[in-house]
Structure formats: C-alpha cells, structure tokens
N, C-alpha and C positions, 0 to 999 in steps of 0.2 A: 549470445544472445540470452534474455531471462526467463525464457520459457524454455531453452534446451536445458536449464540447469538440471530440470524435472522430467524433463521426455522420454531420457535416454537411461531409463533406472540404473541397468547395470555397468554402465560405463561415466555418465555426468559426476562431475566435480564443481559444485558453485564456486564461483570467481571473483567474490565480492572484493573492491579496492579498499583497500588497507590507506585511509587517511592518510596526507602529506605531513600533518601537524602533530603528528603523537606525543604524548605526554605533554602536552603545552597546555601550562594552569590556565585556565578560565577565572580571571575577576569575577569574584561574587560567590562562586561555589563555596555551599559550606563543607568545611571538612572536619572528619575523626582526628583525632589527637595524634594519629601517624600519617597526619597530612593526605590520607586517601578522601576522594569526593563522599558527602556522607548523603546518599542516594535516601535513605527514609527521614532527611529534613524535610521540614515544611513546606509547601511548594513557593515558588518567589510569586512576590505581587508586583504586577504592572503602576504606572501613575495614578490608574484610574481605580485601582484598589483592586482589580479582576485578575485571577491568576496569570502569570506569566509562561505562555505557551514555549517559550523561547527554547532552541537546543538542538542538539543532533539526538535523531531517535530512530531505532531499529524495531521493528516488530518482535514479541518477545514470542520465542517457540514453544509449539504444542509440546505435549508428552510424546517422544519417541515411538511409546507401542501405538497412541491415534495418528501417527504421522505412520507407520508401518502400516496400517490399516488401508491408507490412502495409495501407500507406495509398495509395491510389495516387491521383494529382490534385496532386502537389504539396507544397513543402514547408510553405507554409503552412497544410494543413490540421494540421500538428501544433502551431499555436498557438506563445504565447509561451515557454513549457517544455515542450520536446520529453520524452517520457515515454521507460520501460523498456520494452521489446519487450513484455514480459510482462503490461503493464496494458493493452496494444491486446488480446491473445491470449494466455492462459495456457497453449496449444497451439501455438504457435509453433515449436517444436523441432520438431516431429514433421511428416511429409509430409501434404500435403493427402491426405487419405484414409485415414491410418494413423493418426489421433489414437486412444489409447485408451478409446474411446467406446462404452456400453452400447448404448445408443440414437443414432440418429443426428438430426440435425434435416432436418425433411422441405424446408427448403432451405436452401441453404448460410448462412450468418451471415456477414454482412459490415461492415463500419464507414461504408457509405453508404446507410443506412435506416434511420429513426426507429421504436421498436417501443413498442410500448404497455404489455409489460409489463418498460421499462425502472425500476429504480426510481428512478434521478437524474430521472426527469419526473416521480414523484412525491412527491419529496422526501422521500425514504426514507433511510435512516442506509447509510453505506459499511460494510458486513460486514468479517468476516475470514474471506481474507487479503487481500483488496482494499485495507486500512489502508496495506499494506505497498507497494502499488506506486503507489496513486493519486500522479499528480505535481502534490502540493499539500505544504507543510511540514507534519513534525508533531512534537511534543518528548517526548524518553521523560527521565522522572524516576525516577532511582532511590535509592529510599530500602532500610534494612534490611528485609526480609520482603515488599517492594512496589516492583513498578515499574509506572510509569502512563504510559501511550501517549496523550497528548494531541493529538488531531487539528484542525487548524486550518479543514478540510472539516468543515463543520455545528457546529464546538466540540463534538465528540464524544469523551469519554475512555474509555480501555479499562483493566483491572487486569487486571497479569501478578502472580500472586501466589508468592512464593518464600519463603515463609515454614513448610515443608514440610507443607501441606495438601494434600489428596488430592481428586480432582475429584467433586464430587458424586454421587451412583449413581442417578439418577435426576432430569439435569440437567433443568429447564422451557427448552425451545428458545427462544434468543433471535437476535441479530443480529450482538453480538458473543462469545457464546458463554462459555465458563469457562477461563480460560488459569491454566495453574501452570507454573512456571518450574524449572527446576534447573542448576545451574552445572556441566560438564563442562568440568574444566580451566580454559581461559578462554574459553568460550564458553558462551551461555546457551542453553539448549533450551526450548522452550516447545510444551507439547500444549496444541491446544483442541477441548474436542469439546462438546456442545449447542448446537451451531448451528443455526438454522430452516434452513427450503429455500427464503427469497425471495431472499436475495442471488444476486448476480452475479459470477463470479470474474474478469470481465475487462469491456472496453468493446464487446467484439463481441458479447458474451450467453450466455459458459455458464452454466449454473445449475450447483446441486450438490444433494444430497438432505440430509436430516436426519443422514445416516447418517456426514456428512464429520468426520474429522478433520486436523486442521491440525497439523503440524509445522513450530517455526521456531525456525533456528539462527543467533542473532546473535553475530558476532565482531568485535569493535573493533580492527581491521588496525592502526591508527594513529589520531592524534589527530581526523583529518580524514575516513577511510573506517571503515563498519560493511558487514562482509559478510553476506549473508543467503540461507541456503538454506530454500526453501520445500517440502514433502511433501503432498500432498494424498491422504489416503486417502479414497475415498468407494468400496465396492462397489456401490453402487446406479447410481453414475456413469459410473465408471470403471472399466475391466479391468485396470486394474494400479497402483499408485503413483504420482504422477505428481510430479517432483522439477524445480525451476528454482532458476539461482543468480543473483544478480543484486549490486547495491551501493548502499547509499545514501551521499550527500556530507552533510558537515557544512557548515550554514550560520553562521557564526561573528559574534559581535557583533549580534543581533538577535534576534528576539522572534517569537511567534504573533501574529493581531489576529483579532477576533471576526468569525465568518462564519457567518450563517445563509442555506441554501436558501429557505426559504417568507420572506423578505424583498425583496419587491416580484419574486416570481417572476412570470415571463412565459413560460418554456421550453414550457411544454406547449401553451398556447394558438396559439405559433407553430408547433409541429410537424407541424400538419396531422392530429393523430388526433383521432378522436370516442369 
C-alpha cells in the first residue's frame, strides 16, 4: 500500500517496483559521447510544435532535511525512493496551525499512525492530484488531441483531452475526474473537475470535497525535467486556493511494470485496525 510506505516511520520500507525493461535504449533519446541519456538536452517537440511531454516520470525528491522535519525518526522511514515533501503533506509550506483549512481535524494529522479511512489500506485508486506526487513512476503518452497518464501504481490510466472539448456540465464524481488540457505557449494547463470526495491529497491524510478543482501546469524544462505547478481550489475545504510547485525527473531507457494492490495484499490485516 502506498500510504503505508510512510505511515510506519520506524519500520516502513518503500517498494517501488523496478521496471521490467531495464536499460532498453529508447529511440530518439539524446545521448552524450559515452552513450548515456543527455537529460539536459532541449525538450523534444511534437508535430504541432509544442513540447512533447511523453516519457517515464518520477517526482523529484525533496531535500532530506525537509523530509525529516515531516517524518521524524530517521531516514529509513523514507524507504528506497524519497518523495517530494508534497506527497507527505500537501500543506507543508504553511506553518502549523496556519493551514487554510475551513475545518480543523479533531487531532493533528501525523505520519506515524494508521487510519481506518486510508484509501491505500483498502486498495482504492490513487486519485488526482496524488498521481502527480506519488513516489512511483508514471508514463505520459502524448498524441494529437489526447494525453494519457499511465500509472505503475495499480496500473491505472488517466485521460487528459486536448481536442478542444469542454468539461461535462454535470460530471459523475469519480476518482480521476474529467481532465481537459490547453496549451499556453510551451506549458500545458490541465483543469480537472468531477472528483469524488473519497481520495486523499497526501500521505498524512488531508481530504477534499467533491467541489475540488485541480489545475495542473506542466512545462518540460529540458529533456529530463518536467516542472509541475498544482493549484487546488476547493471552497468547501480551503479558505483559499493552495498552490505548490515541484519537478518530475525522467527515467530514461526503461518502462513500467504491472502492479496491482490486491495481489497478495496483507497490509490491512497487519495494520492492527478493526
């Protein structure tokens, strides 16, 4: 379970599955003289002249001291793949007690206790925007009119329509919502609505309502770096929109591997919850 990676700080170990096609040279990848992928090369372009966002991406880890502030108890609690701090706590940029929440939790949210309502404990999907911050690889496949986000975690797919369509007027709430993207110069702005209220925003357990609107702005800085800006606008949950910025790193010459939470799942019984 992806939330369990960080909820048991003393004993948790991240287990991001290694891709099954390691060191498979991807055609079109710029390379240095020694044959290694040149991640600082210019971003590739699609046939329409816009940056091509296609690739295997993983959130860039935040500095260890910042992560230790959120996860006391030692670096081992971070597991094999240290995350961005926004995966641990989407509101980490705010001082404790100053988070723009309309309703304060009855007890402080921590990363050291299991919770019955943890979606990961029940093998429920990773929603939006958590797919962007989860420390597990995902693939972007860019085509004319549609961008696919394929998540290694639970082998989930998400569609971002760039064919000019509008959002549905009365969307049926879902885990991934309805995403429409528009190019603004060299950045892709994605608006997502129609999300249900069952997903978590981070590992600590911040939730949202079905009024959440997520705006993602993707900018491929160069071949190996994808800058992401997330804005969460949920008037039922927050007193103001919340915006965070982080980067995704390209994983070159590899691919995703099948992964399903329900296969031999044992975390729920070991969590000590009834």
